[in-house]
N, CA, C and O of each residue as an XYZ file, in Angstrom:
320
protein
N    -162.384     25.915    -94.564
C    -162.947     27.075    -93.869
C    -164.136     26.667    -92.989
O    -164.281     27.142    -91.863
N    -164.989     25.768    -93.529
C    -166.164     25.396    -92.760
C    -165.816     24.679    -91.479
O    -166.487     24.838    -90.460
N    -164.740     23.872    -91.538
C    -164.302     23.183    -90.378
C    -163.877     24.169    -89.262
O    -164.168     23.948    -88.087
N    -163.215     25.212    -89.637
C    -162.872     26.225    -88.633
C    -164.098     26.913    -88.068
O    -164.162     27.271    -86.891
N    -165.088     27.086    -88.970
C    -166.344     27.728    -88.501
C    -167.081     26.860    -87.511
O    -167.631     27.364    -86.532
N    -167.102     25.540    -87.754
C    -167.732     24.605    -86.832
C    -166.910     24.550    -85.543
O    -167.459     24.505    -84.443
N    -165.628     24.554    -85.694
C    -164.731     24.537    -84.515
C    -164.979     25.789    -83.633
O    -165.055     25.690    -82.408
N    -165.099     26.941    -84.272
C    -165.335     28.139    -83.502
C    -166.693     28.152    -82.844
O    -166.844     28.702    -81.754
N    -167.711     27.543    -83.497
C    -169.066     27.452    -82.887
C    -169.019     26.549    -81.661
O    -169.617     26.867    -80.633
N    -168.321     25.438    -81.760
C    -168.208     24.513    -80.605
C    -167.420     25.195    -79.464
O    -167.756     25.043    -78.290
N    -166.419     25.912    -79.817
C    -165.654     26.648    -78.784
C    -166.504     27.647    -78.105
O    -166.414     27.772    -76.884
N    -167.374     28.412    -78.838
C    -168.264     29.370    -78.252
C    -169.309     28.697    -77.381
O    -169.659     29.230    -76.328
N    -169.833     27.511    -77.799
C    -170.732     26.781    -76.998
C    -170.104     26.405    -75.627
O    -170.742     26.512    -74.580
N    -168.884     25.983    -75.683
C    -168.130     25.610    -74.465
C    -168.003     26.801    -73.578
O    -168.156     26.668    -72.364
N    -167.729     27.978    -74.124
C    -167.618     29.163    -73.331
C    -168.958     29.521    -72.640
O    -168.982     29.987    -71.501
N    -170.035     29.292    -73.349
C    -171.369     29.518    -72.737
C    -171.621     28.576    -71.580
O    -172.118     28.994    -70.535
N    -171.284     27.311    -71.755
C    -171.425     26.293    -70.702
C    -170.588     26.683    -69.519
O    -171.038     26.654    -68.374
N    -169.351     27.053    -69.815
C    -168.463     27.487    -68.744
C    -168.969     28.680    -67.958
O    -168.820     28.750    -66.738
N    -169.581     29.635    -68.688
C    -170.133     30.818    -68.058
C    -171.229     30.382    -67.038
O    -171.272     30.875    -65.910
N    -172.102     29.456    -67.467
C    -173.157     28.984    -66.598
C    -172.536     28.273    -65.383
O    -172.964     28.473    -64.246
N    -171.540     27.457    -65.644
C    -170.910     26.705    -64.505
C    -170.274     27.603    -63.506
O    -170.167     27.225    -62.339
N    -169.830     28.809    -63.902
C    -169.102     29.725    -62.995
C    -169.997     30.746    -62.339
O    -169.493     31.593    -61.602
N    -171.297     30.716    -62.563
C    -172.212     31.659    -61.955
C    -172.471     31.371    -60.520
O    -172.883     30.262    -60.177
N    -172.244     32.338    -59.658
C    -172.522     32.198    -58.214
C    -174.045     32.432    -57.951
O    -174.694     31.725    -57.180
N    -174.560     33.481    -58.655
C    -175.960     33.828    -58.505
C    -176.566     33.800    -59.948
O    -175.883     34.089    -60.931
N    -177.829     33.451    -60.024
C    -178.474     33.350    -61.286
C    -178.768     34.784    -61.829
O    -179.446     35.583    -61.183
N    -178.244     35.060    -63.003
C    -178.571     36.278    -63.734
C    -179.455     35.879    -64.880
O    -178.993     35.492    -65.953
N    -180.738     35.983    -64.625
C    -181.763     35.458    -65.557
C    -181.635     36.057    -66.935
O    -181.629     35.354    -67.946
N    -181.529     37.407    -66.953
C    -181.504     38.058    -68.229
C    -180.202     37.712    -69.041
O    -180.260     37.451    -70.243
N    -179.086     37.722    -68.367
C    -177.835     37.327    -69.056
C    -177.876     35.850    -69.471
O    -177.374     35.487    -70.534
N    -178.484     34.992    -68.615
C    -178.587     33.629    -68.889
C    -179.482     33.388    -70.113
O    -179.168     32.537    -70.945
N    -180.585     34.124    -70.231
C    -181.529     33.976    -71.323
C    -180.786     34.335    -72.621
O    -180.928     33.641    -73.628
N    -180.010     35.397    -72.598
C    -179.265     35.831    -73.792
C    -178.307     34.769    -74.213
O    -178.196     34.491    -75.407
N    -177.600     34.154    -73.286
C    -176.644     33.075    -73.589
C    -177.387     31.806    -74.113
O    -176.900     31.130    -75.019
N    -178.535     31.510    -73.541
C    -179.276     30.341    -73.980
C    -179.739     30.519    -75.439
O    -179.672     29.592    -76.246
N    -180.211     31.738    -75.751
C    -180.601     32.052    -77.139
C    -179.368     31.914    -78.037
O    -179.453     31.286    -79.092
N    -178.289     32.454    -77.666
C    -177.063     32.409    -78.471
C    -176.613     30.900    -78.674
O    -176.224     30.477    -79.763
N    -176.698     30.157    -77.568
C    -176.333     28.744    -77.670
C    -177.273     27.944    -78.550
O    -176.831     27.060    -79.284
N    -178.558     28.239    -78.487
C    -179.538     27.575    -79.385
C    -179.233     27.869    -80.841
O    -179.284     26.964    -81.674
N    -178.913     29.133    -81.169
C    -178.602     29.475    -82.544
C    -177.326     28.776    -82.991
O    -177.260     28.304    -84.125
N    -176.306     28.695    -82.132
C    -175.105     27.987    -82.430
C    -175.307     26.508    -82.668
O    -174.712     25.928    -83.575
N    -176.141     25.906    -81.858
C    -176.482     24.465    -82.017
C    -177.166     24.233    -83.372
O    -176.804     23.310    -84.101
N    -178.133     25.057    -83.698
C    -178.833     24.948    -84.975
C    -177.909     25.049    -86.127
O    -177.958     24.229    -87.044
N    -177.044     26.059    -86.104
C    -176.065     26.258    -87.148
C    -175.096     25.048    -87.251
O    -174.793     24.563    -88.341
N    -174.644     24.603    -86.116
C    -173.709     23.461    -86.108
C    -174.342     22.204    -86.623
O    -173.676     21.407    -87.283
N    -175.633     21.994    -86.339
C    -176.315     20.790    -86.868
C    -176.361     20.831    -88.409
O    -176.165     19.812    -89.072
N    -176.625     22.041    -88.970
C    -176.673     22.178    -90.399
C    -175.295     21.864    -90.988
O    -175.198     21.163    -91.995
N    -174.267     22.362    -90.385
C    -172.900     22.145    -90.867
C    -172.517     20.678    -90.742
O    -171.894     20.121    -91.645
N    -172.889     20.038    -89.612
C    -172.564     18.609    -89.443
C    -173.334     17.799    -90.508
O    -172.773     16.865    -91.081
N    -174.584     18.132    -90.778
C    -175.328     17.448    -91.827
C    -174.721     17.570    -93.199
O    -174.683     16.617    -93.978
N    -174.244     18.775    -93.477
C    -173.578     19.016    -94.767
C    -172.298     18.212    -94.834
O    -171.992     17.640    -95.880
N    -171.563     18.152    -93.784
C    -170.306     17.348    -93.791
C    -170.639     15.845    -93.921
O    -169.948     15.123    -94.641
N    -171.689     15.376    -93.230
C    -172.075     14.011    -93.372
C    -172.401     13.665    -94.811
O    -172.014     12.606    -95.305
N    -173.117     14.561    -95.487
C    -173.482     14.326    -96.908
C    -172.212     14.239    -97.732
O    -172.118     13.392    -98.621
N    -171.244     15.080    -97.467
C    -169.985     15.048    -98.239
C    -169.251     13.723    -98.006
O    -168.685     13.149    -98.936
N    -169.265     13.243    -96.761
C    -168.561     11.987    -96.470
C    -169.276     10.843    -97.213
O    -168.617      9.958    -97.758
N    -170.627     10.857    -97.237
C    -171.346      9.827    -97.939
C    -171.040      9.870    -99.449
O    -170.892      8.829   -100.090
N    -170.952     11.067    -99.994
C    -170.616     11.255   -101.441
C    -169.238     10.623   -101.742
O    -169.083      9.875   -102.707
N    -168.282     10.933   -100.920
C    -166.910     10.420   -101.048
C    -166.986      8.870   -100.979
O    -166.395      8.196   -101.823
N    -167.689      8.315   -100.006
C    -167.809      6.894    -99.811
C    -168.400      6.242   -101.057
O    -167.926      5.193   -101.493
N    -169.418      6.848   -101.622
C    -170.027      6.279   -102.803
C    -169.081      6.292   -103.985
O    -169.051      5.349   -104.776
N    -168.284      7.395   -104.110
C    -167.312      7.472   -105.178
C    -166.256      6.353   -105.039
O    -165.845      5.728   -106.017
N    -165.854      6.139   -103.817
C    -164.831      5.080   -103.549
C    -165.431      3.700   -103.876
O    -164.763      2.854   -104.470
N    -166.684      3.487   -103.486
C    -167.356      2.203   -103.774
C    -167.473      1.977   -105.245
O    -167.266      0.856   -105.711
N    -167.799      3.004   -106.003
C    -167.912      2.864   -107.450
C    -166.547      2.560   -108.090
O    -166.451      1.716   -108.981
N    -165.509      3.242   -107.638
C    -164.204      3.039   -108.158
C    -163.729      1.598   -107.870
O    -162.972      1.046   -108.669
N    -164.148      0.981   -106.760
C    -163.782     -0.341   -106.433
C    -164.723     -1.404   -107.017
O    -164.567     -2.601   -106.778
N    -165.689     -0.930   -107.779
C    -166.616     -1.881   -108.380
C    -167.731     -2.365   -107.475
O    -168.366     -3.376   -107.774
N    -167.985     -1.670   -106.376
C    -168.938     -2.109   -105.418
C    -170.208     -1.308   -105.547
O    -170.953     -1.187   -104.575
N    -170.488     -0.745   -106.736
C    -171.702      0.087   -106.807
C    -172.961     -0.683   -106.598
O    -174.009     -0.095   -106.332
N    -172.890     -2.023   -106.712
C    -174.042     -2.863   -106.482
C    -174.133     -3.318   -105.038
O    -175.100     -3.988   -104.675
N    -173.178     -2.985   -104.215
C    -173.149     -3.423   -102.825
C    -174.349     -2.774   -102.080
O    -174.585     -1.573   -102.211
N    -175.096     -3.582   -101.303
C    -176.247     -2.997   -100.589
C    -175.775     -2.066    -99.527
O    -174.720     -2.246    -98.919
N    -176.579     -1.070    -99.319
C    -176.351     -0.112    -98.244
C    -176.887     -0.745    -96.993
O    -177.976     -1.319    -96.988
N    -176.102     -0.638    -95.904
C    -176.510     -1.287    -94.622
C    -177.844     -0.753    -94.114
O    -178.535     -1.440    -93.363
N    -178.208      0.440    -94.503
C    -179.498      1.014    -94.041
C    -180.673      0.359    -94.745
O    -181.804      0.391    -94.260
N    -180.382     -0.244    -95.914
C    -181.434     -0.829    -96.721
C    -181.672     -2.300    -96.342
O    -182.622     -2.910    -96.834
N    -180.829     -2.877    -95.481
C    -180.965     -4.246    -95.136
C    -181.912     -4.420    -93.933
O    -181.717     -3.832    -92.869
N    -182.954     -5.260    -94.152
C    -183.930     -5.519    -93.074
C    -183.603     -6.838    -92.467
O    -183.553     -7.850    -93.167
N    -183.378     -6.858    -91.187
C    -183.041     -8.094    -90.472
C    -184.225     -8.478    -89.540
O    -184.156     -9.489    -88.841
């Protein structure tokens, strides 16, 4: 369900961008409304993407543990 929610947010963002692209004259008030809506959608999408990233990391760790790699260093922890 969350994937569809993210997908719908991205679709709505594209609609907002398309609206701006198709404007012959600047409608400042309507533009401001769409900018605010877009900003809210971006904020919500970032939260959802962060949640999904955490889930991917969790699954990766579970796979590493099952394969016996629980001691494998995380690439983020390696200083070169």
